[in-house]
C-alpha positions in Angstrom: -5.1 -19.2 4.5 -6.9 -17.0 7.0 -4.4 -15.0 9.1 -0.9 -13.6 8.3 1.4 -16.3 6.9 5.0 -15.1 6.9 5.6 -16.3 3.3 2.7 -16.7 0.9 4.8 -17.2 -2.3 5.6 -20.8 -1.3 1.9 -21.6 -0.9 1.1 -20.1 -4.3 4.0 -21.9 -5.9 2.5 -25.1 -4.6 -0.9 -24.5 -6.2 -1.9 -27.0 -8.8 -2.8 -26.3 -12.4 -6.1 -24.7 -13.3 -7.6 -21.4 -14.5 -8.4 -20.1 -11.1 -5.0 -21.0 -9.7 -3.4 -19.3 -12.7 -5.3 -16.2 -11.8 -4.2 -16.3 -8.2 -0.5 -16.7 -9.3 -0.9 -13.8 -11.7 -2.5 -11.7 -9.0 0.4 -12.4 -6.7 2.8 -11.4 -9.5 0.9 -8.1 -10.1 1.2 -7.3 -6.4 4.9 -8.0 -6.0 6.1 -6.9 -9.5 3.5 -4.3 -10.5 5.8 -2.1 -12.7 6.6 -5.1 -15.0 3.0 -5.7 -15.8 1.0 -2.5 -15.4 3.4 0.2 -14.3 4.7 3.2 -16.2 7.5 0.9 -17.5 5.3 -2.1 -18.3 6.8 -4.6 -20.7 3.7 -4.0 -22.9 3.3 -0.3 -23.3 -0.4 -0.7 -23.8 -0.6 -2.0 -20.3 1.0 1.0 -18.6 -1.9 1.8 -16.4 0.4 3.1 -13.6 1.8 6.6 -13.8 4.9 5.5 -11.8 6.8 2.3 -11.1 5.8 1.6 -7.6 4.5 -1.9 -6.7 1.5 -2.7 -4.6 3.7 -4.2 -2.0 5.7 -1.0 -1.6 2.8 -0.1 0.7 1.0 -3.4 1.3 4.1 -5.1 2.8 4.8 -8.8 2.4 2.5 -9.0 -0.6 -0.4 -7.6 1.6 0.1 -9.9 4.5 1.9 -7.7 7.2 -0.4 -6.7 10.0 -1.1 -3.0 10.2 0.5 -2.4 6.8 -3.0 -2.2 5.1 -3.0 -6.0 4.6 -5.4 -7.8 2.3 -6.6 -10.6 4.6 -10.0 -8.9 5.2 -10.3 -6.9 2.0 -12.4 -9.2 -0.2 -14.8 -10.0 2.7 -15.3 -6.3 3.4 -16.6 -5.3 0.0 -18.9 -4.0 -1.3 -19.2 -1.3 1.5 -21.1 1.9 1.9 -18.9 5.0 2.2 -20.3 8.5 2.3 -23.6 7.2 0.9 -21.8 5.6 -2.0 -21.5 1.9 -2.7 -17.8 1.0 -3.1 -17.0 -2.3 -4.8 -13.8 -4.3 -4.7 -12.8 -3.2 -8.2 -13.5 0.4 -7.1 -11.1 -0.1 -4.2 -8.4 -1.7 -6.4 -8.7 1.1 -8.9 -8.4 3.8 -6.2 -5.0 2.4 -5.4 -4.0 2.5 -9.1 -5.3 6.0 -9.5 -3.7 7.4 -6.3 -0.9 5.1 -5.1 0.3 4.4 -8.7 -0.8 7.8 -9.9 -2.4 6.1 -12.9 -5.6 5.3 -14.7 -8.1 2.6 -13.7 -7.9 -1.0 -14.9 -10.9 -2.1 -16.9 -13.2 -4.1 -14.6 -13.4 -6.9 -17.2 -9.6 -7.2 -17.6 -7.6 -10.3 -16.7 -5.5 -8.1 -14.4 -8.6 -7.0 -12.4 -9.8 -10.6 -12.2 -6.3 -11.8 -11.1 -6.0 -9.1 -8.3 -9.5 -10.1 -7.0 -8.6 -13.8 -7.1 -5.4 -13.1 -5.1 -7.3 -11.0 -2.5 -9.9 -13.7 -2.1 -7.1 -16.4 -1.8 -5.2 -14.6 1.0 -8.6 -13.8 2.7 -10.0 -17.3 2.3 -12.3 -18.2 5.2 -12.2 -14.6 6.6 -15.7 -13.9 7.9 -17.8 -11.4 5.9 -18.1 -8.0 7.6 -15.5 -8.9 10.3 -12.1 -7.4 10.1 -9.3 -9.6 11.4 -7.0 -8.0 14.1 -4.2 -6.1 12.4 -6.3 -5.0 9.4 -6.1 -1.5 8.3 -3.6 0.7 10.1 -2.5 0.7 13.7 -4.1 3.2 16.1 -1.8 6.0 17.1 -2.2 8.5 19.9 -2.5 12.2 19.2 0.9 13.9 19.3 1.9 15.9 22.4 2.9 18.8 20.2 1.7 20.0 16.8 3.4 17.9 14.2 6.5 19.7 13.0 8.1 19.1 9.6 11.3 20.8 11.0 11.6 18.2 13.7 10.6 15.6 11.2 13.6 16.5 9.0 15.8 15.4 11.8 13.9 12.1 12.3 14.0 11.5 8.6 17.8 12.0 8.5 18.4 9.7 11.4 16.0 6.9 10.6 14.8 7.1 6.9 17.3 8.7 4.6 19.6 5.7 4.5 16.9 3.7 2.7 14.6 6.3 1.1 17.4 8.7 0.1 18.3 12.2 1.2 15.8 13.6 -1.3 13.1 11.0 -0.8 14.0 9.4 -4.1 14.0 5.8 -3.0 16.3 3.1 -4.4 15.5 2.1 -7.9 16.1 -1.4 -9.3 18.9 -1.7 -11.8 17.9 -1.9 -15.5 16.4 -3.8 -17.2 14.2 -4.3 -14.1 11.6 -1.6 -13.4 10.6 -0.5 -10.0 12.2 0.1 -6.6 13.9 -1.8 -3.9 12.8 1.1 -1.7 10.0 3.3 -2.9 10.3 7.1 -3.3 8.3 9.0 -0.6 7.9 12.2 -2.5 8.7 13.6 -6.0 7.4 12.9 -9.4 7.6 9.1 -9.2 5.9 8.9 -5.8 2.2 8.4 -4.9 0.0 11.4 -5.6 -1.6 13.8 -3.1 -4.8 11.8 -2.9 -3.3 8.6 -1.6 -3.7 7.6 2.0 0.0 8.0 2.6 -0.4 11.6 1.5 -2.6 12.2 4.6 -0.6 12.9 7.8 -2.7 10.8 10.2 -2.6 7.7 7.9 1.1 8.3 7.2 1.9 8.6 11.0 0.0 5.4 11.8 1.7 3.5 9.0 5.2 4.8 9.8 5.0 4.0 13.5 3.9 0.4 12.9 6.2 -0.4 10.0 9.2 1.9 9.8 12.2 1.7 9.6 12.1 -1.6 7.7 12.0 -4.6 10.0 9.9 -2.9 12.7 6.5 -4.4 13.6 3.5 -3.0 15.4 4.5 -4.8 18.7 7.9 -3.0 18.9 7.8 0.4 17.3 11.1 2.2 16.8 9.8 5.7 16.7 7.9 7.5 19.4 4.4 8.8 18.7 5.7 12.3 18.3 8.5 11.3 16.0 6.0 9.4 13.8 3.8 12.4 13.5 6.7 14.8 12.9 8.3 12.6 10.1 4.9 12.2 8.5 4.5 16.0 8.5 8.0 16.2 6.9 7.1 13.7 4.2 3.7 15.1 3.2 5.1 18.6 3.1 7.2 17.8 0.0 6.0 18.1 -3.6 4.4 15.1 -5.3 1.9 14.6 -8.2 -1.4 16.3 -7.6 -4.5 14.3 -6.7 -7.0 13.6 -9.5 -9.7 16.3 -10.0 -12.3 13.9 -8.8 -10.5 11.5 -6.5 -12.2 8.1 -5.8 -13.7 7.4 -2.4 -11.1 5.5 -0.5 -12.2 3.7 2.7 -9.1 3.8 4.9 -9.4 2.3 8.4 -7.3 3.0 11.5 -8.3 0.1 13.8 -10.4 0.9 16.9 -8.1 -1.0 19.3 -6.3 0.0 22.5 -3.3 2.3 21.7 
């Protein structure tokens, strides 16, 4: 499984019976259909750990397998890690996404959901060497902009390249009831990630946007210039969204140290 398979769902569907494989399958479902299981609109209200109805793969594209879209292939092998003199475990890292990206509350570390997410991360990172990040992990390097990032210029970039999917008001494209979640996620507003999320930080947002947006783009053929990516990131993060927690978790986010 090491690497970036184009379609992991077929491999998971082919897994045989067994408790561990059941966990892997459930972990994959949690990643691709997060709102149904643990989102704000979870089928079981007691499981509504998310404060919105985003899914994990709204950011971790292709169920966490797209290079430079914060993929999962090196995640399990990278933890625990020391960040700012604090040991961060894999459950810590997962819960940081739930608290920040899903604007929610942490999963219990002994829950089946936490076990399933860890099982899926280990499955897609099978045979990844410990302490070695595969190429394409984290976010793509991006050069500094030629000019100070401008939300005003970014508004024009957004209108030209982003609004047709994410909406004129950043509202995204919600799925039709009774399904919960989004075909295209909101990028600001009450149902978006909160201010502590990586995508709420302009440098991370610019890196992610240039490597992955508009949809269909990959890191080898960016559609936006470096300046446009910084400008539209400035425009996005300038809009209101839920506030970060009072004591946000430590979130190790990596922009790869590779040639730009």
